[in-house]
C-alpha positions, -999 to 999 in steps of 0.1 A, spaced: -85 -407 422 -64 -397 386 -44 -371 373 -77 -363 356 -99 -357 385 -63 -330 401 -71 -316 364 -107 -301 365 -93 -289 402 -67 -268 386 -85 -235 398 -85 -245 434 -49 -257 434 -37 -226 421 -60 -206 447 -38 -232 473 -4 -225 457 -15 -187 456 -20 -186 495 16 -209 500 33 -184 478 24 -153 496 29 -170 528 66 -181 518 73 -144 506 61 -126 539 78 -152 560 117 -144 539 108 -108 538 134 -85 558 127 -52 547 131 -45 512 115 -16 497 91 -40 468 66 -56 481 47 -77 455 19 -97 477 -6 -74 460 8 -87 426 15 -123 432 -24 -129 443 -41 -114 408 -14 -129 390 -26 -166 413 -63 -154 409 -58 -146 366 -44 -180 363 -72 -195 384 -95 -178 363 -81 -190 331 -79 -223 341 -112 -224 349 -125 -215 313 -100 -243 303 -112 -269 323 -152 -256 313 -142 -263 279 -134 -300 289 -175 -304 298 -192 -315 331 -177 -341 351 -178 -354 382 -145 -360 401 -125 -377 436 -154 -403 437 -178 -377 429 -174 -356 459 -175 -324 432 -193 -318 401 -178 -295 376 -209 -286 358 -225 -251 346 -230 -243 379 -196 -244 396 -180 -223 362 -204 -195 370 -195 -194 407 -160 -200 400 -159 -169 377 -180 -149 400 -158 -158 432 -119 -154 413 -138 -120 398 -148 -103 428 -115 -117 446 -93 -101 424 -117 -66 421 -113 -65 456 -75 -69 458 -74 -43 433 -98 -19 451 -78 -24 481 -45 -11 470 -54 20 469 -74 22 504 -65 40 532 -83 15 552 -58 -12 546 -28 -10 567 3 -20 545 27 -37 568 -5 -59 574 -12 -69 538 2 -101 535 -22 -118 562 -47 -94 545 -47 -111 512 -37 -144 524 -74 -143 545 -89 -129 513 -75 -157 490 -87 -183 514 -120 -169 516 -121 -169 477 -109 -207 480 -137 -220 503 -163 -200 480 -151 -222 449 -151 -259 467 -185 -248 483 -202 -245 447 -191 -275 436 -190 -296 462 -217 -326 463 -204 -343 496 -224 -326 525 -197 -329 546 -168 -314 522 -198 -286 515 -201 -279 548 -163 -276 555 -156 -255 522 -187 -230 535 -170 -228 569 -134 -218 554 -152 -189 533 -169 -177 568 -142 -178 588 -114 -163 570 -147 -135 564 -150 -129 600 -107 -123 603 -114 -102 577 -139 -79 594 -123 -72 626 -88 -67 607 -87 -33 619 -86 -48 658 -82 -8 668 -116 -2 651 -145 -8 677 -174 -17 648 -153 -40 628 -149 -63 662 -182 -62 671 -192 -71 633 -167 -101 634 -177 -115 669 -212 -113 655 -204 -132 621 -184 -157 645 -214 -162 671 -236 -165 643 -213 -190 625 -215 -215 650 -253 -215 657 -257 -218 618 -230 -243 615 -249 -264 640 -282 -260 625 -265 -273 592 -250 -302 608 -283 -316 630 -299 -316 592 -275 -331 576 -263 -359 606 -306 -363 601 -301 -370 567 -274 -391 568 -293 -413 599 -321 -416 568 -300 -423 541 -270 -436 550 -255 -414 523 -236 -386 523 -232 -379 484 -262 -354 473 -272 -376 443 -269 -406 468 -290 -393 490 -313 -380 461 -318 -420 446 -325 -428 483 -349 -402 488 -369 -412 458 -372 -445 466 -385 -440 501 -390 -407 513 -389 -390 549 -417 -385 569 -433 -354 570 -419 -347 609 -384 -357 594 -388 -336 560 -398 -301 579 -370 -304 607 -348 -314 580 -355 -287 559 -361 -260 588 -322 -270 602 -306 -263 567 -329 -235 555 -315 -219 590 -284 -225 584 -280 -209 547 -302 -181 563 -274 -174 583 -245 -171 554 -271 -152 531 -274 -122 555 -314 -126 558 -340 -129 584 -334 -144 611 -299 -140 607 -296 -106 588 -281 -91 623 -245 -96 607 -248 -78 574 -253 -42 580 -226 -43 608 -203 -57 585 -210 -30 557 -206 -1 583 -178 -16 603 -154 -40 582 -126 -19 559 -146 -10 532 -132 -34 504 -138 -60 529 -175 -49 536 -184 -53 494 -163 -88 493 -182 -107 520 -214 -90 509 -216 -106 478 -189 -132 484 -203 -152 516 -236 -149 500 -233 -166 468 -211 -191 481 -247 -202 502 -262 -198 474 -244 -221 452 -246 -245 482 -286 -244 490 -294 -250 452 -274 -278 451 -287 -291 487 -324 -281 483 -324 -299 441 -310 -328 460 -334 -333 491 -360 -315 484 -366 -316 445 -372 -340 420 -371 -334 382 -406 -326 369 -420 -336 339 -418 -306 317 -377 -301 311 -356 -280 329 -385 -278 358 -388 -293 395 -411 -304 416 -418 -309 455 -400 -341 467 -415 -352 498 -450 -341 512 -442 -314 530 -449 -275 511 -417 -259 519 -416 -234 492 -446 -216 515 -416 -215 542 -391 -204 518 -417 -173 507 -424 -161 546 -389 -160 551 -385 -138 511 -411 -114 521 -398 -110 556 -362 -101 544 -375 -76 515 -398 -57 539 -377 -57 571 -347 -49 549 -358 -21 531 -379 -2 562 -347 -5 582 -321 9 558 -352 37 552 -340 46 587 -305 48 584 -280 77 587 -246 56 580 -245 46 539 -226 17 545 -249 6 574 -279 18 547 -264 -4 517 -265 -34 544 -300 -29 550 -308 -27 512 -288 -61 504 -307 -79 528 -340 -66 515 -323 -75 473 -311 -110 492 -346 -114 502 -362 -109 464 -334 -134 454 -355 -163 468 -382 -155 449 -361 -177 422 -352 -205 444 -394 -212 448 -399 -228 417 -363 -242 410 -368 -239 372 -342 -231 345 -356 -196 345 -351 -188 383 -322 -202 384 -309 -177 355 -324 -146 372 -308 -153 404 -272 -159 385 -285 -126 370 -291 -104 399 -257 -121 412 -232 -102 383 -249 -73 387 -248 -77 423 -212 -85 423 -202 -51 402 -229 -27 419 -219 -35 457 -185 -35 448 -188 2 429 -210 13 457 -185 8 484 -155 18 463 -169 53 463 -178 56 492 -139 39 502 -127 72 479 -148 96 502 -139 77 536 -103 84 534 -111 123 524 -140 124 553 -131 97 576 -164 90 577 -198 74 565 -223 100 579 -252 110 554 -246 150 564 -209 152 566 -209 134 530 -226 160 517 -197 182 515 -176 154 499 -201 147 476 -207 182 461 -163 182 458 -166 152 437 -194 154 413 -181 124 386 -174 100 420 -213 109 429 -227 100 396 -211 67 395 -226 59 430 -259 69 421 -259 46 391 -244 17 409 -275 21 437 -298 23 412 -284 -10 400 -290 -25 434 -323 -13 438 -339 -27 404 -343 11 385 -347 13 350 -326 16 328 -303 -2 347 -295 -38 347 -307 -47 379 -340 -34 368 -340 -68 343 -330 -88 368 -359 -77 390 -382 -80 366 -373 -117 356 -379 -123 391 -414 -106 394 -420 -124 364 -415 -156 375 -435 -150 412 -463 -139 386 -460 -170 362 -461 -196 391 -492 -180 409 -470 -164 441 -492 -135 438 -494 -123 472 -457 -126 472 -449 -105 444 -470 -73 461 -451 -81 492 -411 -78 464 -431 -47 446 -437 -28 481 -405 -35 496 -387 -22 465 -408 8 468 -395 15 499 -362 6 489 -362 35 462 -372 58 487 -342 49 511 -323 54 479 -334 82 469 -330 97 504 -294 83 504 -288 102 468 -308 135 477 -284 139 511 -252 134 488 -260 158 461 -282 181 478 -270 218 477 -248 210 446 -259 243 436 -226 261 456 -201 230 440 -181 258 420 -176 275 451 -162 246 468 -124 232 459 -126 198 440 -116 165 457 -88 152 447 -88 120 438 -64 95 420 -67 89 379 -63 51 391 -92 53 414 -110 69 387 -105 45 362 -112 16 382 -147 33 390 -151 37 351 -140 1 347 -170 -13 370 -194 11 355 -189 -5 319 -200 -43 322 -234 -27 338 -240 -5 310 -228 -35 290 -250 -59 305 -280 -31 303 -276 -33 262 -272 -69 262 -294 -85 286 -310 -113 261 -275 -128 258 -265 -130 290 -298 -143 297 -294 -171 273 -259 -177 278 -268 -187 319 -297 -210 305 -268 -226 285 -243 -228 315 -270 -246 337 -285 -270 313 -263 -294 328 -260 -297 367 -248 -323 383 -262 -327 419 
């Protein structure tokens, strides 16, 4: 352990210091009129973001005896998680769902979850990755139940807690089997050991199923999808978007490293992988992907709650992301990362606009929201664009992300999976169209209604969220090329 090791993890150190500063400020608070909790968090997150860029310029490295890898994947997810945390804090400042007297606790939990996500993205020691993922999820279910007098939020928190205990047990069992077979805890050492003396087919199957089920819960897909729509509906609206994107992305980051280390090996073609061992695990992953896509899309179709409908749409969209993990080549991982970038902005945008409507209507029922959207035309148009990005309609960047996933499935012969993906996308579009129709129906009477007064700050923030999506739609190819370069070097 050297000073150089600490330099490479300065972003995580700044996040930890931010938590300490907020806690000290809260302890010393004695009724002053000005409280700088959100500002302190934003400064800490901004510093961590800047430090992430500086560290990345130093090149890839393994630190703390190889327990963490600072590589392209780490850089991408650091930017994603820190950016998500900053956007969530900004959106929470004007939200009426966040009690100002409890903002310090709320902000500490949010930054702590970001810290866990960042560590899980760089962890190459399985125990460290396990603990970091638990930190992010545990902070998440406290955030989901933040409004303690709100029963749906409490129900969502309990479901996350119970599901997480089950998933943690699955992951612990799977990692224990790997340790018993190899005697190693570092992913690179495990990979080397498995290359020389692999597991039997039965051992590989049990290990893969345990780890896959453990990852399915934070991903929010079948068969552990139940928490995702409940969080979307019951948690405070800024928390809904944070957990829907953040926990899923942290699980994807850890899952990618685990699968590449434990169940895949470099192929003869540069930038591609092939199966390690005797188990055709991509078929299992394809089944989970197919069921998740169809199940989420079908249930989204029948929802009356706008937030719950989005929760089920995200279950379907996450199932589609798994298509990029079936082949584990550079293009597959690049497609996953591009879709995550789009979801970061689009999901935040959807829930932020719904938060504006919720503050006025005190409900997210589609029929009741119709009266609000007739009075808030710019916000409704923005919401439609965000939803189009999520379901993948052209000419939004979400369409190009979905097209990349479909092209990969077709190129590698997953024709049946591609058909299921197209079918689920069609159902998702119909469900989204139903949402849009319910919200804009009767707009001809808009001039007889009093316009909804939206703070200029909130409207500007919506425009700020729209801008990167428009840019991404115009510069799709350069973004794909940048993502492809960033993952050329992945340290186990």
